C-alpha positions, 0 to 999 in steps of 0.5 A: 499499500502506498499513501502519501504519509504514512502514520503508525500509531492511532491515538491522539498524536496520530489522529490529530496530524492525520487530520491536520494532512488530510486536507491536501494529502491521502494518509493511512493509519496504521493500528496495532490491534484495533483503532481506539487500543492505544494510551490515549482513551486509557487517559482520565485526569484531562489536558492542561492548558491556560484558560483560568483568569489570574493563570497566564503561560509563564505559570504553566512554563514554570510549574513544567519546568520545576516538574521536569527539575530542570532538564526540560527544553525552555523553547519546547515548553513554552511552544506547546503551552502556548499552543494548548488553548489552540488545541483545546478550541479544535477538540472543542470543535471536534465535538469533545464535550468538555465538562463545563461550570457555568458558561466556561471550562470546568477546571480542575488542579493536579499535581505540581500545577500552580493553577486550576487548569485541566479541562476534562471530560468527567475522569475518562478525558481520553475515552472522549478525545479517543472517539471524537477523533476517530469520527472524524477520521473516519468520515474523511475520504483521505484517511484510511485506518488501518487496523491489527497491524504489527509494525516491524521495521522502518524501510529503509534505504538497504530495502530498495530494490537499488540499495542505497544508505541515504538514511531516508525512511520510507514507510513501514513493514507491518504484520497483518494479524489476519493473514499472517503475512508482512505487508509493504506500506510506503509513503513521502513521509512517515509519522512514529506515533506509536506511545510508550514502552511501559510493558517493560515492567511488571507493573503498568498503568499502560495498554497491553501494546505499550511496548516501544515498538516505534523507539526501537524501530527508530533506534534500529534505523539510526536514530538517537534516543534520548532521557529513556531512564525518566520512566514516571511511576503514576502513585496510585494504581488499584492495588486488585489482584483480578485488575491489574492496571486500573488507574486512579487519576491525578485529580483525585488528590487535586480534589482532596484525596489523601494518602494514608498509611493503612497499619497506622492511619497517619496521613504521610505526605506532609512528611515527605513534602510540603506540598503534601498529595499536590507534590510531583509525581515523582516524589508521591510515588517515591513517598508511597514505595517507601511507605510500603517498603518500611512497614512491609504493606501490599498497597497504601490508602488513598482516601476521598471518603471525606467529601461529600458523596454526591461530590465524589460521584459527580467528579469521578463517575466512572471510578466509582462504578469500576470500584464499586463492581469490585466491592469499594465505595469510595464514598465511604472507605478508602482506595488501595493503591499502589504505584506503577510505571505510567509514563516515559519521559523519554524517547526519539528525539524531535526538534519542534517540526517533530523531526527525528534524525532519519530524513522523511520520518517525523515522530510525536507523543509519548514515544519521543523525547521533545524537551517538553518532559524533562526529568519528569512529566508534569501532569495532563501534559501528556495528551497535550504534547501529542496534539500540538505535536500531531499539529506540528509535524502536519504543518511541516509535512505539508510546508516542505512537501515539494522537497519530501520525494516519492518513495523508490520502489520497495523489495517484499519481506523475505522470509525464505530463510526462516520457518514457524516457530516450534518453541513458543514458550521461550518468548513468554519465558523472556518477556516475563524475566524481563518485566521481573527484573526491569521492576526490581532494579530498575524501578523507583529506586536505584543502584548502580549494582542492581543496574549492572546486574540489569543490564547483564540479564539484558544482555544475555536476552539480547543475544537470546532473542537475536537467534530466535528472530533469525530462526522462525518467521515474525509473529506479533509477540516476537515483534513485541518482545525484541522491541521490549529487549531493545527498550530495556536496554536503552533504559537500563544505559541510560540509568546507569550513564546518569551520576546523580538524582534528578527527577525519576531517576532516584539512585542510592548511589548518587543520592544529590542532583548536579549543578548542571542538568543534562540530557542522556544521548545514546547514539545508535 
């Protein structure tokens, strides 16, 4: 299949770019599963923007820089913050039913924000946004949505019928889940909007498909990757042995929820930070982790039952109904919560136009390291980044269309030297092993010795997976495992390279923050 522009990922970043480009270009959007399966639909909290009287861009910029521990690129932060109100307006025009307070947006406040600036749709903002974007994309004649396509690798010059070392990207090879065949998708420009790498960890709020595919593919294609050590752990994931990745939104604390030690009943966050429950996520996650480890707990309590029942039910209807079905009435009792991996702050390096190091390849959203988040993402800046950079990619492609050459003839996928696997157990074992040691050795609190142990294990796994990949036909699980090994290695290498504690990277061997903030940049 050939399109003008190929987009890998069907969430907020990918569909925003598609809708912007479709006015003049034929766009194909590939999804790994169904079109709605990405992380966007899971987002509960909302989207940050300066919309309240008394708030201003300088405040939002400063809050973002403070949360990011000074590692943010200020130009990027200014670019995103200043484009936030326009992004909200565009979404409202698409039909996203943001909550209102009279004639104005209803705004909530979340950890790290100095003002109320979070627009939302109850506590299921991402789902509402996803549905609006999808509806608009399905209705557009120039957009083709292609579900059940698992991207294998980007198409490079070496994949041309006439070999080239240009470094230009011409599209992607993708496995069709329904046929089991690898298909060729080419385009003048390709946009990575494939999300993060949360499933590298044992406990994560990310969807099942968040296996770092875009980061791994871009790395293999020669792009630099930056700041992979900054893996955000959400402080409050529901502790439930059956429901393992249900997020309790930041807004619960923003609206008065307090954290307590279930053993003592003590409200402990003021002991860790003057901002208490409204401290940035890295501080709250480490506090929760410390309480759990010190007292041998399975979880801590997040309690909003002191608020009127109608207030809780109105502000958090989806959480209320979900937990009620599990036997927890949040209007009367606390919620058992644990920290869990939540967001990948590092990724493929991009500029303000969304361009990567590879000609013809753009990227937007969680797959990138744009400079917005620094060492820690400020709450509700993630969806915002998707809208602003999805739009930026589209505008740059449109403005520079004549300089983008049409794709050359490409060789089809060759599986003449591989056979069907007869030992799928290898994939399952490697997957479990990666997620377990990443959680234990490369988690919320790190040491050099634990990181070195993780490095030794990932090196062994890499050789096993590469051997397996070279002998057997690709399957969705094998593709994801190959990418998990790659991103886990990038995370470990980045963490070993940072000899300080900053933001989300906290190591007992280097507990102090260095005077100078520097990005960790890995070169292929």
